[in-house]
C-alpha positions as CSV (number, residue, x, y, z in Angstrom):
1,M,-25.9,-15.6,13.0
2,S,-25.9,-12.3,14.8
3,A,-29.0,-11.1,12.8
4,W,-30.8,-14.4,13.6
5,T,-30.2,-14.1,17.3
6,H,-31.2,-10.5,17.2
7,Q,-34.4,-11.4,15.4
8,I,-35.2,-14.0,18.1
9,S,-34.4,-11.4,20.8
10,Y,-36.8,-8.9,19.2
11,A,-39.5,-11.6,19.0
12,A,-39.1,-12.3,22.7
13,E,-39.0,-8.7,23.7
14,R,-42.1,-7.6,21.8
15,G,-45.2,-6.4,23.6
16,N,-47.5,-8.4,25.9
17,V,-50.5,-10.3,24.6
18,S,-53.6,-10.3,26.7
19,S,-56.5,-12.8,26.9
20,T,-59.7,-12.8,28.9
21,Q,-61.8,-16.0,29.5
22,D,-64.5,-17.2,31.9
23,L,-63.8,-19.8,34.5
24,Q,-64.2,-23.2,32.9
25,Y,-65.9,-25.2,35.7
26,I,-69.7,-24.7,36.3
27,D,-70.4,-27.2,39.1
28,D,-70.1,-24.6,41.9
29,P,-71.6,-21.2,42.7
30,L,-68.3,-19.4,41.9
31,V,-68.3,-17.6,38.6
32,G,-65.9,-15.1,37.1
33,S,-63.3,-14.4,34.5
34,I,-59.5,-14.2,34.3
35,T,-57.4,-11.8,32.2
36,I,-53.7,-12.4,31.8
37,H,-51.0,-10.4,30.1
38,A,-47.7,-12.2,29.0
39,H,-45.1,-12.3,26.3
40,P,-46.0,-15.0,23.8
41,V,-42.4,-15.8,23.1
42,M,-40.2,-16.8,26.1
43,Y,-36.7,-18.2,26.6
44,E,-36.3,-21.5,28.4
45,F,-35.2,-21.1,32.1
46,V,-35.4,-17.3,31.9
47,T,-37.8,-15.8,34.3
48,A,-40.8,-14.2,32.6
49,Y,-43.7,-12.2,34.2
50,V,-47.4,-12.8,33.9
51,S,-49.8,-10.2,35.2
52,F,-53.4,-11.2,35.9
53,N,-56.7,-9.8,36.9
54,I,-59.2,-12.3,38.4
55,S,-62.8,-11.3,39.0
56,L,-64.9,-13.8,41.1
57,A,-68.5,-13.6,42.1
58,I,-70.9,-15.8,44.0
59,L,-74.0,-16.8,42.0
60,G,-77.0,-14.9,43.3
61,H,-74.6,-12.5,45.2
62,K,-75.1,-14.5,48.4
63,P,-72.3,-13.7,50.8
64,M,-70.1,-16.7,51.6
65,N,-66.7,-17.3,53.1
66,L,-64.0,-17.7,50.4
67,S,-60.5,-19.0,51.0
68,I,-58.0,-18.8,48.2
69,Y,-55.0,-21.1,48.7
70,S,-52.9,-20.4,45.6
71,I,-53.0,-19.0,42.1
72,K,-50.9,-20.8,39.5
73,A,-49.7,-20.2,36.0
74,L,-49.9,-23.4,34.0
75,F,-48.4,-24.6,30.7
76,T,-50.8,-27.0,28.9
77,P,-50.0,-28.8,25.7
78,A,-52.7,-29.1,23.1
79,N,-51.8,-32.8,22.4
80,E,-51.9,-33.7,26.1
81,P,-54.4,-31.4,27.9
82,S,-54.4,-33.6,31.1
83,N,-50.6,-33.2,31.4
84,R,-50.2,-29.7,32.8
85,L,-47.1,-28.1,34.2
86,S,-47.1,-25.4,36.9
87,V,-44.5,-22.8,35.9
88,G,-45.3,-20.3,38.6
89,T,-47.3,-20.1,41.8
90,L,-48.5,-17.2,43.9
91,G,-49.3,-18.3,47.4
92,C,-46.4,-20.7,48.2
93,G,-45.2,-19.8,51.7
94,L,-47.8,-17.0,52.0
95,P,-50.9,-17.3,54.2
96,E,-54.1,-18.0,52.4
97,V,-56.5,-15.3,51.5
98,R,-59.7,-15.5,53.6
99,L,-62.7,-13.4,52.9
100,V,-65.7,-13.4,55.2
101,N,-69.2,-12.7,53.8
102,A,-67.9,-12.0,50.3
103,S,-70.1,-11.9,47.3
104,Y,-67.6,-10.3,44.8
105,I,-63.8,-10.1,44.7
106,T,-61.2,-8.8,42.3
107,I,-57.6,-9.9,42.5
108,R,-54.8,-8.2,40.6
109,G,-51.2,-9.1,40.6
110,G,-48.4,-10.9,38.9
111,I,-46.5,-14.2,38.9
112,S,-42.9,-14.8,37.9
113,I,-42.7,-17.9,35.8
114,T,-39.8,-20.1,34.6
115,P,-40.6,-21.5,31.1
116,V,-39.5,-25.0,30.3
117,I,-39.6,-27.2,27.2
118,N,-41.0,-30.7,27.6
119,A,-40.3,-33.2,24.8
120,G,-43.4,-34.3,22.9
121,W,-45.5,-31.3,23.8
122,E,-47.1,-29.4,20.9
123,N,-48.8,-26.0,20.8
124,V,-48.2,-25.1,24.5
125,C,-50.6,-22.5,26.0
126,L,-50.4,-20.5,29.2
127,G,-53.4,-20.5,31.6
128,M,-54.3,-19.8,35.2
129,S,-55.8,-21.9,38.0
130,I,-57.1,-20.9,41.4
131,E,-57.2,-23.3,44.4
132,Y,-60.0,-22.3,46.7
133,A,-62.6,-23.3,49.2
134,L,-66.1,-21.7,49.4
135,V,-68.2,-22.2,52.6
136,N,-71.9,-21.4,52.8
137,Y,-73.6,-21.4,56.3
138,S,-77.1,-21.8,54.9
139,L,-79.2,-24.7,56.1
140,T,-81.0,-25.1,52.8
141,E,-78.0,-25.3,50.4
142,P,-74.8,-27.4,50.3
143,Y,-72.3,-26.6,52.9
144,S,-69.1,-26.1,50.9
145,W,-67.4,-26.3,47.6
146,G,-63.7,-26.4,46.8
147,G,-61.0,-27.5,44.5
148,T,-59.3,-25.9,41.5
149,D,-60.9,-23.6,39.0
150,G,-59.5,-21.5,36.3
151,T,-59.0,-21.6,32.5
152,L,-56.5,-23.2,30.2
153,F,-55.3,-22.4,26.7
154,M,-55.5,-18.7,27.2
155,I,-52.3,-17.5,25.4
156,P,-50.3,-19.7,22.9
157,V,-46.7,-19.6,24.0
158,T,-43.5,-20.3,22.1
159,V,-40.5,-21.3,24.3
160,I,-37.1,-20.8,22.7
161,P,-34.4,-23.2,23.8
162,A,-31.8,-21.6,26.2
163,I,-29.0,-22.3,23.8
164,L,-30.5,-19.9,21.3
165,R,-30.8,-17.0,23.7
166,P,-28.8,-14.0,22.4
167,E,-26.1,-13.1,25.0
168,G,-22.7,-11.4,24.9
169,W,-20.9,-14.6,24.0
170,T,-23.2,-15.4,21.1
171,N,-22.8,-11.9,19.7
172,A,-19.0,-12.2,20.1
173,I,-18.9,-15.5,18.2
174,A,-21.2,-14.1,15.5
175,A,-18.8,-11.1,15.1
176,V,-15.7,-13.2,15.0
177,L,-17.3,-15.6,12.4
178,S,-18.4,-12.6,10.3
179,L,-14.9,-11.1,10.4
180,W,-13.4,-14.4,9.4
181,G,-16.0,-14.6,6.6
182,V,-15.0,-11.2,5.3
183,V,-11.3,-12.1,5.5
184,I,-11.8,-15.4,3.6
185,V,-13.9,-13.7,0.9
186,Y,-11.3,-10.9,0.5
187,S,-8.4,-13.3,0.3
188,L,-10.3,-15.4,-2.4
189,Y,-11.1,-12.2,-4.3
190,R,-7.4,-11.1,-4.1
191,R,-6.2,-14.5,-5.2
192,S,-8.5,-14.6,-8.2
193,R,-7.7,-11.1,-9.2
194,Y,-3.9,-11.3,-8.8
195,P,-2.7,-14.9,-9.5
């Protein structure tokens, strides 16, 4: 058992995986890409860290006013893509980011997430979403756009149940069970050798 929990621990502690994808929605003048770095194996209810790099540009490089309300990390199952779960948000309780006459912006940072396991979800992936508003003061084009943009299914994630997380008590139980196993095997060997 000790070797098994250590193998799970090693899998969860291995290096970050990164993924870069373009924004998924194309009905507004906001274009760009998102790069995220995260561990592909996480423990349930144990805080994990996702770092991101978001590059946004206005089509045609026309300066506009851009407000970003929040940046969220999302778990999305492949079998229910409309049923997303926000596992971490950057922007809660913080003032929104407002940029005046912006044509290009890069945002770097990180979000602490708390992985969960939902029954029935298969092939869960990590993605990012950006809630924003874009205002154009031109008289010849639409006044504003807004909503949520981003990209889903960026990194496949495995969430290990909290009960399997290797901790001190699991290592102690594994050591005691291993010791008892050695004692039982030795006593059986001794009994068979010296009847």
